N, C-alpha and C positions, 0 to 999 in steps of 0.2 A: 330596659324601658324602650318603648316606641317613642321616637322623637318626631313630632309633626312639623311641617308636612312630610309625608313619606314619599311623595312624588313632587319634588319642587319644580317650579317654573312651568307654567302653562300646561297643566294636566287637570282639566275640570270635568265635572259630571261623572264621578267615578262609579262604575258598575262593577261589583265584585262577585266572584263565584269561587267555590272550592271544589276540587276534584281529588278525592283522597287526601293526601297531605299537601297538595299543591294549591296555592291561591293565585288567582288571576284578576287583574283590574284592567278594564277597558275605559279609556277616556276620550273626550272629544278632541278633534284636530281642526275643525272648521275648514278654512280654505287651504290648509297645508297638506301636501301630498307626500307619501301615500296616506290613506285615510285610516283613522283610529289607531291609538297606541295601546298595546297590550303589554303590561308588565307582569312578571312572575315573582313569587316569593314562597318560601316554606316556613317563614317565621313571623310574617307581618311587619318585620323591622326593616330588612334590606330587600330592595326590589331591583329587578333587572328588566330592561326592555327586551322583549323576545319576538315581537311581531307587529308589523303594520299590515293588516290583512287586505285592505282595499287598495290594490297595487296595479290594476290594469284597467284599460278603458271600458271593458264590459262591466266592470263593477262600479267605476266612478270616473266621471269627467266633469270637472268644475270650471272649465274655461268659461269666463263670463260671470261666474258667481261673484256677488259683492263681497267686500270686506266683512268678515265675521259671518258670512254665509257658509255653505258647505256642510260638513259633518257635525251635527248637533247630537249630544246625549245618547251615545250608543248603549245598548244593553247586552251583556254577555251572560250566557247560561250554558248548562251542560245537561243533556238528557238523551236517552235512547242511543248512547254511544257516540254522540255528536256534540260539538260546540255550536251554539246558535248565537249569531250576532245580528242584532236589530239596529238599524241606523236610519237617520234622516239626512237627505241632501237638500239643503235650503237654497233655493234659487233666487228668492227675493225676500227682504226683511223690512225695508222701509215702507212707510205708508200703511194703508189699511190692510193690504194683503200680505200673507205669508205663503209663498209657493214652496211647500215642503213635502217631499216625496219620501215615503217610508219603504224600506226594503229589508229582506232577511238573507243572510248568507250562512253557510254551514261548513264545518271541517271536521275530519275524524280526530285530528290532533291540532294543538294550538299553532304549530308551525305550518299547517296546511297540508295539502292544497285546499284553499278556500273556494267555494263554489261561485258560479255566477249568481247574481242576485235574483230573488223572487220579489216582484213588486207587490206591495200589500195595499196601501192607500195613500191619500194625500190630504186627509181631513185636518191634520194638525201635526205637531212635532213631538219630540221626546217619547218615542215608542218603547215598549218593553214587551217581552214574551214570558208568560207564566206557565209552567208545566205543572198541572194539577196531579194529585196522587192517583186519580182514576185514569190517567193517560191523556186526558184532553188538554189542549193548549189554548191559551187565551191571550189575545192581543190588546194592549192598552196604549192609548196616546191621548194627549190633551187635544181638545177641539178648538179651532180658531174661528172667531166670529168677526168677519171683516166689516159687518154693519156698524160696529161700534167705533167711535173716535176716541175711546178711553182705553189706553193700554193697561192691561192688568188682568184680574181674575174675578170671578163671581164671589160675592155680590157687588163689591165696590167697582170692579173693572171688568165689564162684560165682554171685552174682546177675548179674554181667557175664559172660555165658556164651559169648563169642566173636563172630566176624564171619561173618555169613551172606552167601553169594553165590548169585545166581540170574539167569538170562537174562531180559531185558526185551524183549518184542515191542512195538516202538513203534507198528506199524500196528494191532495188536489192543488196545494200551493195557493190557497185563497181563503179569504174570510167567509164564514158561513153563519147562518142563523141570525138571531136578533142582535142588533147593535143598540147599546143603551148607555146613556150618560149616567154614570153610577156615583160620581162624587163631584160636588161643586167647590170643594175646598172650604177653608175657614174664612172668618171675617178678614183675615190678613190679606187675602187676595193673591192673584197671579199664580193660580194653581197649574203645575206642570210636573214633568219628571216622575211619573208614577212607577212604582215597583210593588208587586204583590208577593207575599209569602204566606205559608199556612202553618199553623201550630195549634194543637189541641182542638181541632175543629173550627177554629177561627181563621178567617181571611184577613190578614193585616196588610194595609196599604200605607206606604210612605210616599209623600209627594214633596216637591220643592215649591216654596211660596215666597212671595216678597220680591221677586225679580232678582236680577244678577248683582244688585248693589248691596248697600250696607243694611238693608232690611231683609236679607235672604234668611230662609229657615227651612228646616226639615219638619214637616207636619205628619202626624200619624193618625190613622183611623182603622176601624175594624168592623167586620160583619160576619154573621153566621152563614150568610149566603153570598155567593160570589157576585151576584147582581145588586147586593145591598139590601136594605139601606146601611150605610156606613156611619158609625158614631165616632166622634172625635176623641182623641186621647184626653185624659183629664187635664193635662197641661197644654194641650193643643200642639205645642212644638216640642219635638224630641231634642233638637239642637238649634240654636240660633245665637248670634252675637248682636242682634239688633238693639238690645237694651244695655250693651256693655261696650261703649265706645272706646274704652281703654284696653280692651282685650287684645292680646297679640294676634290671635287668629280672627280676622274679620270676614264679613260677607259669607258666613257659614251656612251651607244648605246643600240640597241635592246629593243624595247618596243612597246606599243600599246596605241591608243587613247580611251578615255572614256568620256562620257558626263553626267553631273549631271542632276537630274530631272528639275532643273531650267535653263538648257542650258549652264552652264559653262563647259569648255573643259579642260581636263588634259591629260597628256601623261606620261606613265610609261617609265622607262628605267633602264637598269642595270648600275652599277657604281662600283668603288672600292675606298678604302681609304688607300693609301700606308702609311706605317710607316714614320714618319717625317724624312726626310733626306735619306730615303731608298726607292728605287722603288720596294718594296715588300709588298704584300697585304695578310696577314694571314687570314683576314676576308673574303677573296675571293671576288666574284662579288655579290653585294648586289642590292636591289631594291629601287629605288627612283622614285619620281613623280614630274612633273613640270606643272604649269598652262600655258595655251595657249589662244590665241585669233584668231578669224577669221578677216581678213582684207578685204578691198573692192575689192582686186584683186582675192578673192576667195581662198586664200592660208592660211594655218595655220602657226602661228608664236609663238615663246615664248613670254609670256606676258612681261618678263623682257626686251625684245628687244635684248637679247644676247643668242647665242646658247650654251654658257657655263652654265651647270646646276647649280642651286642655292641650298644651304643647307636649307634655310628657304623660304617657299613658302606659299602664302595665302591659307587658308583652306576654304572650302565651307561655314562653319559657325564657331562660336567661340567655341573651345574645346581645352583642355590642353592635350599634349602628356603624356602618362603614363611614369613615371620614371623607370629606370632599377631596378630590384629587385633581391635579392639573392634567389636562388632556392635550397631547400633541399628535397631530395627524400629518403624516407625509404622504402625499398622494402618488404613491408608486405602485398601487395595486390596480385591480380591475373592478372594484366595487366601491360605492360610496360608504364611508363609515356610518354606523347605525344612528348616531345622534343627529345627522343632517336630514333636512327635508327641503322641498322646493314648493312652489306655489301652483296649485290648480291643475296643471296639465298632466294627462296620462301618457304624454309623449316626451319623456325626459331627454331622449336622444336628440331632440331639436334644441334643447337649451344647455346641455352639458354632455361631455364625454370624458372618460378617463384614458389618458394616452399611455399610461405606464410610467410616466415621469411627472405628470401634472393633472390637475382637475381643469379641464378646458371649458370655460363658459363661453357660449356662443351668443354674441350680442344680438338681442332681439328687440322687443318693445321697451318702452321707457320704464324706469323704476316706478312701481305703483300700478302697472298695467293689470287689468283683471283677466287678461287672456294668455299672454305668452311672454313672460319676463324671465331672464336668466339670473335667478337669485337662489343661492344655496346657503342655508344658514342653520344654526342650532339655537336652542333655547338659552336665554339668560336664566340662570338658576340661583344666582347670588346677588346680594345688594352691591357687592364690590367684586370686580373682576378685571382682568386685562386680556384682550384678544389680539393676536398678531397674525398676519399673513404676509406672504411674499408672492408677487406676481410679475409677469412680463407681458407688456401690452404696448402696442405701437400704433396709436391713433393718428389719423390724418385730418380729422375734422372735430369740431366741438360737439358734434352730434354723437360722438363715440366716447364712452367713459367706462372705466372698470375700477373696482376698489373694494373698500370695506364699509359696511353699513350696520348701524344699530337701527332695527326696523320693526315696526308694528304693523302699519298698513300704508295705504297710498297718501294719507295726510298726516302721518306721524312717523318720521324717520330723520336720521342724520346720515350723510354719506360723504366719505372722503374718497374722492375719485381721481384717478389718473386720466387725463384727457389731453386735448390739443387746443392751443390758443394762437390767435393770429400773430401776436408779437412775442409771446413767451415760448411758443413751440410746445413740445411735450411738457406737461406741467400738472400741478395738483390744484384741485378745486374742492370746495365743500358745497354740497347741495343740502339744504335743511328745510324740512317741512314740519314745523313745531305745532301740529294740531290745527292746521289751516283748513278747517272743514267749512263748507262742502267743496270748495273749488281746488283745494290742494296746491295753492300758490307756493312757490319756492322762495326761500330766502338764501342769500349768498354771503355767508359770514366772512369770507376772505375779502379784504379790500382789493387785492390783486392776485392773480395766479402765481404759484410758486414754481419757477422754472426747474426742470429736471434734466439730467443727461439725455441725449437724443436716443440712447438705447441702453439696454441692460435692465436687470431686475430691480424692483423697488419694494421695500418692506413698509407695511402700514400697520398701525396699532390703534386700538381704542381702549382707553382706561376709564372705567365707570366707578365712581364712588358715590353711592346713594343717588342723589339728584344731579350729579355733575358728570359730564362726559368731556374728556380731552382726547383729541386725535394727535398721533405722532407719525413721523416717517423717517426713513433713512435710506441712503443709496450706497452704503459702504462704510460710513463713519459711525458716529454716535446717533442715538435717537434724538430727534428735535420735535418739540411741540409745534403743532400747526393749527392756526386758527384760535378763536377764543374758547373759553369753557362754555359748553352748550348745556341746555336743559335736558337731562336724561329722564326726568320724571314724566315728561310729556309722552315718552315712549311707553305708555301704560294704558290699562283699561279706561281709567278715568280721564286721561288727557284728551284734549280736543273737545269732542261732543259731550263727554261726560260718562258717568259710570254705567248707564243702562244702554249705551249705544254701540259698544264694541266689547268683545268677550274673549280675546285671545291672550297675548302676552308678548313681551319683548324678545326679539331674536337678535343675534349678531352673526354676520356672515359675509359672504362674497357675492358680488353682483357685477354684471356687465350688460350695458345696453348700447344699441347702435340704431338710432332713429333714422339714419340714412338708408337703412335697408340692406347694407352690405354684409351684415352678419359677421363683423370682425370679431375674432375670438381673443380671449385673454387666458393665459395659463397661470394657474395658482399652484405653487409647489408644496405649500405647507399651510397649516392653520393650527394655532394653539389657543387654548382657553384655560386661564389660570385664575381660580377663585382665590380671594383673599380670606384667610382664616377668620372665623367669627362673624 
């Protein structure tokens, strides 16, 4: 069986394609660098991260992008001997405007090299590229209407103003011919995330509707002509959890169809797993997949007969899912382990280096900066886990701090930091921002700093159990708890501003800042992430 989610922990907006016996899924990375995650599988059960293709300044520079800006809803396809990746770089998302620029990059193999981007347009976000069987290519994206103060989609929410379609000339690298608004969506509203595919002379379109929250859905339509008109699926929605508040997979929507070599049909979709009894999802929006069937009416349906997505789904053939494993990294190499990312900047050498014995974070701007902060972290993939690190850091002012953080964005994080205090000297502090939007005001859970030896390494740990986080430290003896139990549930999509305002997921990792401007470094020698079974 396939056990959902197949890509746990912040892997939303899955675009899937098959090349021979190889399946690839591209997911959104928002402000995290490098951009776009591509996973590979041969069985639809077990997946491995193989590439983040947007890895240099000529492809992507997100310095200054807001939280939950950056790379939205990529589309991955294969045609003409090339992989094609379409993506949006969102520079503004609050208010009436969405400054969203759409690009295409290509590569002969998934590992690259990936080309510099071709700019396409900026009329809206969630672009995709459809390769028709006559060789023509078609570019789709939703169109954003800034004149509306109602967020959503036609007809209820006119800011989401429908799906645009226009031919793309690959040789010229530009859009050509008529641009037409081909699909306004259903009455559910908030139409976005279009994908086209063709079968038996029909053009089928799937879109995401209902926003990123608990009303999310996959909606399907079809037409005999690519420009439409498109008729809605008899059930409107192919998949949704909006009417099933007790389903394990919530917020289900936004995905794409794939066919196996023997003709079986599956559909990816994003989902989330809220904490039990709490409508908060620290793991963010994850990727799941469902089996589908074609019926005599020429429409695709869930094989289960129910639009509510299932956790366990029949696999193409018999294979066991790989169990969760503890991961221990010792930073004695010359490259960053694959699971780690950083924020926004295409110049990682300014925020970290690998010395051969440590990951050296170079203190830059404050934690939560939109420009240049030294934060290297990995996704939280389990409701329960323990993360540990060891660092050596010798601050001389309270403006310098380095340590371990559970991080979502600038107004949702907890940080156990090694710093300096006027009376305690080198010491521990906790900086907490539990959803304090919009100003990001800090709280200081420790009543007084905890003195540390004047020099030498310090080990830090974070233990998360569903909605609770406890920090620990040691300097050579046993682990000691530090500070109160903190609210881990706020480090989630729904924390702070709420479910429609941020769209990433919780990370845990290492951070160093130096607001004095001295760029004091901190050396981290190891990092472990241990999921708790179940």
